[in-house]
GUDREN-942327 format. One line per 4 residues: number of its first residue (from 1); their letters; for each residue x, y, z of N, C-alpha, C, CB. Coordinates in steps of 0.2 Angstrom, whole numbers, plus 5000, padded with zeros to 4 digits. Glycine has a CB too. Example, Ala and Ser with C-alpha at 12.3 -4.5 7.8 and 13.67 -1.06 7.14 Angstrom:
2
1> as> 5066:4972:5039:5062:4978:5039:5066:4984:5039:5057:4978:5045  5064:4989:5035:5068:4995:5036:5064:5000:5039:5070:4997:5029
//
This chain:
89
1> mlsm> 4984:5075:4966:4987:5072:4969:4991:5072:4975:4988:5071:4967  4996:5076:4974:4998:5081:4981:4997:5081:4981:5000:5084:4984  4987:5085:4980:4986:5091:4986:4984:5087:4991:4980:5098:4985  4981:5080:4991:4977:5074:4996:4984:5074:5001:4974:5064:4992
5> lhpt> 4992:5074:5000:4996:5070:5004:4995:5074:5010:5004:5071:5001  4999:5071:5016:4995:5077:5023:5004:5073:5028:4982:5072:5027  5006:5082:5029:5013:5078:5031:5015:5071:5039:5020:5086:5032  5018:5069:5039:5016:5065:5045:5022:5067:5049:5015:5056:5043
9> kfpy> 5024:5061:5055:5030:5065:5058:5036:5063:5054:5032:5062:5067  5037:5061:5052:5045:5058:5046:5042:5063:5039:5045:5046:5042  5050:5068:5041:5048:5074:5034:5048:5070:5030:5052:5081:5031  5053:5065:5029:5053:5063:5020:5044:5059:5019:5062:5055:5019
13> yksv> 5040:5057:5022:5034:5056:5021:5029:5057:5020:5033:5055:5022  5025:5058:5016:5017:5059:5018:5013:5055:5015:5014:5068:5017  5005:5057:5021:5002:5052:5023:4995:5053:5016:5000:5053:5031  4993:5048:5015:4984:5050:5014:4980:5047:5015:4981:5051:5008
17> ilag> 4974:5050:5020:4969:5048:5019:4965:5045:5015:4969:5051:5020  4963:5039:5018:4958:5035:5011:4949:5037:5015:4960:5024:5010  4948:5042:5015:4941:5044:5018:4936:5049:5011:4944:5050:5025  4931:5046:5015:4927:5052:5010:4928:5054:5002:4929:5059:5014
21> pdrk> 4931:5061:5003:4932:5062:4995:4938:5060:4991:4932:5069:4992  4943:5060:4998:4951:5058:4995:4952:5053:4991:4955:5057:5000  4947:5049:4994:4948:5039:4992:4947:5039:4988:4945:5033:4994  4937:5042:4984:4940:5042:4978:4940:5045:4973:4939:5039:4976
25> sflk> 4944:5049:4974:4949:5055:4969:4957:5050:4969:4950:5065:4974  4961:5048:4974:4967:5045:4976:4962:5035:4967:4967:5044:4991  4958:5035:4970:4958:5026:4967:4954:5030:4962:4953:5018:4971  4952:5034:4960:4953:5037:4954:4962:5037:4952:4950:5044:4953
29> qiev> 4963:5042:4952:4971:5044:4950:4976:5037:4949:4975:5048:4957  4977:5031:4952:4981:5026:4953:4981:5022:4947:4979:5022:4959  4975:5023:4944:4969:5020:4937:4975:5020:4933:4959:5027:4933  4979:5029:4933:4983:5030:4927:4988:5022:4927:4989:5039:4929
33> pfil> 4990:5024:4918:4993:5017:4919:5001:5023:4921:4992:5010:4910  5007:5018:4925:5013:5021:4927:5012:5024:4932:5015:5024:4923  5007:5026:4937:5007:5031:4942:5010:5028:4947:5002:5034:4943  5009:5023:4948:5012:5017:4955:5022:5020:4954:5009:5004:4951
37> nhfq> 5025:5020:4949:5031:5022:4945:5032:5025:4952:5031:5029:4937  5030:5031:4953:5032:5039:4955:5032:5038:4964:5024:5047:4951  5032:5028:4965:5029:5029:4975:5035:5023:4975:5019:5025:4978  5039:5025:4981:5043:5022:4982:5042:5020:4988:5048:5024:4982
41> svei> 5037:5019:4989:5036:5013:4996:5030:5014:4998:5040:5014:5005  5024:5012:5002:5020:5011:5004:5017:5009:5009:5019:5009:5002  5014:5012:5015:5011:5007:5020:5002:5009:5020:5016:5009:5029  5001:5003:5022:4990:5005:5022:4992:5003:5029:4981:5000:5017
45> kfnd> 4988:5008:5032:4989:5008:5039:4979:5005:5041:4992:5017:5042  4976:5005:5049:4972:5003:5047:4969:5005:5056:4972:4996:5042  4967:5013:5058:4969:5010:5064:4972:5010:5067:4969:5008:5065  4979:5012:5067:4987:5010:5068:4987:5006:5068:4990:5012:5072
49> rllf> 4986:5001:5064:4987:4994:5064:4991:4994:5053:4976:4989:5067  4995:4989:5056:4998:4989:5048:4995:4986:5048:5004:4989:5045  4993:4984:5041:4992:4979:5032:4994:4976:5029:4993:4979:5026  4999:4983:5027:5002:4981:5019:5010:4984:5020:4997:4985:5011
53> egyd> 5012:4983:5018:5020:4988:5016:5022:4985:5010:5027:4988:5021  5024:4991:5006:5024:4989:4997:5031:4995:4996:5014:4990:4991  5038:4990:4995:5044:4991:4994:5048:4990:4989:5047:4990:4997  5054:4995:4987:5055:4995:4980:5054:4995:4974:5056:4994:4979
57> gmey> 5052:5002:4976:5047:5005:4970:5041:5001:4968:5051:5005:4963  5037:4996:4973:5029:4996:4972:5033:4986:4969:5025:5005:4963  5036:4985:4968:5038:4977:4966:5038:4973:4972:5045:4975:4962  5039:4972:4977:5037:4967:4982:5034:4972:4987:5043:4962:4985
61> gsis> 5031:4967:4995:5025:4970:4997:5023:4962:5004:5020:4971:4989  5024:4966:5008:5024:4962:5015:5015:4964:5017:5031:4965:5021  5011:4959:5018:5006:4962:5020:5003:4953:5028:5001:4964:5011  5001:4960:5029:5003:4956:5039:4998:4950:5038:4999:4962:5049
65> ksil> 5000:4946:5042:4995:4938:5046:4990:4939:5046:4996:4936:5055  4988:4943:5049:4982:4945:5052:4975:4945:5044:4983:4954:5056  4977:4945:5042:4974:4946:5033:4970:4938:5031:4982:4948:5026  4967:4937:5029:4963:4929:5027:4965:4933:5018:4949:4927:5032
69> lpqk> 4971:4929:5016:4970:4930:5006:4965:4923:5003:4982:4930:5001  4963:4926:5000:4962:4922:4993:4968:4919:4991:4960:4925:4987  4965:4913:4986:4969:4908:4984:4973:4910:4978:4966:4902:4984  4967:4915:4977:4970:4919:4969:4977:4925:4971:4962:4925:4966
73> fine> 4976:4927:4975:4985:4929:4977:4989:4927:4981:4986:4936:4980  4987:4920:4983:4991:4915:4985:4995:4915:4980:4988:4910:4986  4991:4913:4974:4994:4907:4971:4999:4915:4967:4988:4900:4965  4999:4919:4965:4997:4924:4959:5005:4926:4963:4988:4930:4960
77> ying> 5004:4931:4969:5011:4935:4972:5013:4933:4978:5010:4942:4972  5010:4928:4984:5014:4923:4989:5019:4917:4986:5009:4920:4994  5017:4916:4982:5021:4908:4978:5024:4912:4974:5015:4901:4972  5023:4918:4971:5027:4921:4965:5030:4927:4971:5022:4924:4957
81> eyci> 5031:4924:4974:5037:4929:4977:5039:4936:4977:5041:4928:4975  5032:4939:4975:5032:4947:4975:5032:4949:4984:5024:4951:4969  5025:4942:4988:5023:4949:4992:5023:4941:4999:5012:4955:4988  5028:4945:5003:5027:4940:5011:5022:4941:5015:5032:4942:5015
85> vste> 5021:4937:5018:5016:4937:5024:5018:4935:5030:5011:4933:5024  5018:4942:5032:5024:4944:5039:5025:4940:5043:5024:4950:5043  5027:4939:5045:5028:4931:5053:5022:4935:5060:5043:4931:5059  5027:4946:5059:5029:4949:5069:5022:4951:5065:5037:4958:5075
89> w> 5021:4958:5062:5015:4958:5062:5006:4955:5058:5016:4962:5061
//
């Protein structure tokens, strides 16, 4: 996992570019039980547009208002108060 981390403009953040072989490798590694316990926060962006932000050890998150969410996701995560839809982005 560490070999996929790239520096960012902030010394305390790293990024993973989910393209090519890194994407498959990353997806395979996050299937490992409890691996997400090692992440404090995450931002998912596409073309520099924020789509998702996870925080508090990945317990909670915010999702872009531009994403069409399936009802199952809304029922489980939005209504379950684990995720909110951003009013700003």
